[in-house]
N, C-alpha and C positions, 0 to 999 in steps of 0.2 A: 503496500501501500504504500508506503514513504517513496519509495523510487519513481512509483507512477504518479505519487503528486509530486516528487523533485523534476521527473518529466515534463509535467505540463508544466507547473513552474517555468521550467528550463524555454519551451518553446516560446509563452508571453513575455520572457527577460528578452529573448532572443530579438521579437519583433516589439518589442518597448524602447529596446536602445538602438535599432533603427531606426523607428522614428524619432527620436530623440536627434542621433545624430544627421539624418536627413531635414532637421528643424535647422538645427544649427548652420545648414550650410553645408554640410561637406562630403564632398562627392567627389570624387575619382577624376581629375582634370583630363585634359586629352593634351598631355604637355610632355616631359621626357620624364617626369617621374609616376605615372598612373598606378604601377603597381607595387610602390612604395605607402600610397596611398589606404589603395586597397590591405594590405598586410596589417596597418595602424588600423582601421578598421576591424578586419576580422581580429586581430588582439583583441581590439574594447568589446567587443562581444564575447570573444572566449572567457575574459576575467568576469564579464557579468555573468555567462554562466556557471562558472565554478564558483562563483561566491552564492550560487545556492545549493549546494550540498554542505552539509554539515563538516565531511572528509577534506572535502579539497575546500574549502572555505578555511578551516585553520592549515592549511599550509598557503595560501595567499601573501604573506608577510613575506615570505620565504621562497614563493615557487619559484622564482627564475634561481636561485641559489642553488636551491633544490635539485631542477633540470640541469643546472652546469656541472653538479658535483657528480650528477649521473655520467654526463657527458665526457668527464674525464677519462673514464674508464671505455664507454663504448661512445666513440666519437666518431659523430655523422655516421650513426645506425643506418642501415636502411632496410633493416628490419622489426621491428616492432611485436612482441607478444604481449597482449597485457590481460593478466587473467584476473577476474574479482574486478571490472574496472570500474563500476561506476561512474563516474561524470570525470575520470582522471583525461580519457582522450579529448576533452576540451581544452586540455592544455598541449595542443598541438602546434597553436602557430607561438609559442612558446618555447618550441622544442628545436634544439640542432639536430633537424636529422639530413639525410642526402636527398637528392633529388630523386623524384620516382620513388618513395618509400613506401614499404609496407607496413599499415598499424592494425594488426589484427588485436582486435579486443575483442573478450568474452563476458559477457555478462545475464544475470538469469532475468530481469526484468526485459520484460518485450517493450517496452516502453521508453526504456531508455535505451535498447538498442536501437531501435526505428530512429531517436533524435539523431542519437552520434550519426546513425547513415546520414542523414539531411543531413550535418554539419561539416561532415569527412566530401559531400556533393559540393558544398559550397567551398569545402578548400581546396577544390579539383581534385580529391580523394576518390579510389572506389571505396562502395561501401563495405568497409574491411570489419563491422563490427557484428557478433553474432553473440545467437539465447546460446545458452553450454553454463555448465558447473566444471568443477573440477575435478573430479570422479570421470565426467566425460572425457574431458582432456588426459585422461588416462587410461581410457578405453574401457570403465566398467560398466558405463552406462550414458547413454546421449541424451540431451535436451532435442525436442522438434522446435528447430526455430521457423516461427510463424510467421516470419516476416519479409518472405522469397520476393513477395510483389513487392513490397513495398522496398526493398534493396534491388530490383530492379529498375524502380524507379528514379533510386539515386544516384543508377551507374549512369542511367542517359541524362539526369542533372550535372552530373559532373565533365560529362562529353561536353556537354551542352554552354558550360560557364567558362569550362579551358577554352574556350574559343571567343570568349566576348568581348566586345569591343571593348578600346581603353578606355573612352569618357566612361563606363557602367559604371553606376555607382556602387561600391561596395557593401554599402549597407545596404541597399536593395536587393543585392545580391544575396546577402545575410538573411533579411527579408522574406529571402521564397522559402528558407531553412524552415521558418515558422509560418511560414503562409502556406504550405503544403495540406491537403484536407486530413483534417484532425481524426477522422472516422476510417482513412485509409489501414487495412491491413491487410495482409496475403491471405489468400488459402489455402495454398501449395505450403507442404513441410518439408526442412531440407530433409530429414532423416538419416540413421544412418552417421558412423564415422567423419568427420572434417579432416582433412588431408593436411596432418602437422609435419609430415616428412622433412620437411624444407627446415634448415638450420637458420633460427633468427639469431640476431645480434646481441638483443636485449629480452631477456626477458621479465616486464613487472608485475609485481605480486606487493603490492602497498596496502597497506593494515588488513593483508587478507589471512596471514597464518591462524590469528588465534581465533577467528572465525571455523577458520579446517579443523582445527585442534577440536575446538565443541562440537561436528561434525562426527570427528570420527577420529580419535587420537592416533595421532602418525601420518594421516593424512598428508598436512602440509609440506613432511619431511619426504615424503614418497615423489611428492609434485616436485618439490625442486631438485630431486636424485632424477625424476626423469624429462622437465623439461626439455625441449628442444631447442635448447640457443648456447649459446658461447657467453653469456654473461646473465645473471640471475640478482637482479635488486629486489630488495626484502625489506620492508620498513613495519615500522610497530609505534605507537602510539606512546609519547611517557605519560599523558594528560588524561583524564576523565573527558567525559561531556562536560562536568559539573568545572572542570578545571584543576580538579586535586589532581598531584603527584603521586603520591600512594607509592612512591617505589616500582613504577611499573618501569621505568628502566632497567632497573634493576636486575626484575621478576622477569622480565623477557630476552635478557642478557643470557641469565643464566638457562633460560628454557629452550634458548635456538642454539647456543651454545654447544650445549650437552646432547642436544637431540638431531644434529647434522647428522649425518653419517661421514665413515670414512674416507668418500669419494670426492665429499665438497670440500672446498678450501676457501676461508672467507681472506679477501682482495680488502679488505676496508672496512671500518667501522667509525660511523661519526651521529653526532645528534647535529639534526639541523632545525633550528625552530622549535619544534613541542612532537621530533619523529627520530625517531631511530632509523638509520638505515644502513643497513647491511648492503654490500657489494661481494657476491660469491663468485664462485668461476665454475662455469655449467659442464652440464656433462659431456660439451662439443666442445671445449675448452682445448 
């Protein structure tokens, strides 16, 4: 329910952001720097979306520093796998990724996945978000992705926007993300496993492990061992939603470092803002 509410607010938030930008007369000019203006508008829309979800809102004060730290270990990543992504993919305009990079995002919320794919289309990316869970990635079971039709439309939009005229308002383009038919849902189901044979440069598991360990003890560490990525970024909150520390950083440090298998190697451990971040060498390292 919370994820659906956040996604609904996200659609409204993008629309409101674009309306405000157009009211201020911010449009992509027909001059030498149209892409720069468009990128700035997408960045502003990105920040507004990230502020709508508690998990990403907590990261906002250090968002750029957070992703810059990850980029030190995975510079110009060409393939990112984001498991249990929530609203994190809306940070795409803030990330230093390679030209034409692939962003695979997994989440349990149909509404969130649909909104992410619309946002990816606006950014000129293919619809890389899908409905699935961690156990599905491990091959134990697979969620049925009921957004296939919407994804096809997002792919068409991405191709259309990629060739948009230089004078097109970035705010208007972003507005299309929110303006898609609200009731649109695909009738087809993806079914079966998603091909994860390709190796990602980076897998993101941000604030995910505590949730997985509540589902089944050991699941989180199995996922780290099996993730098809050269590098895995794992993070934990250091404060509760009420703002209390409660020695959470120490607790999660002990839990994570003692739970890792011998095949996993910690490359870095840092606290950035209210988040404990580990960089771990993946199985494809």
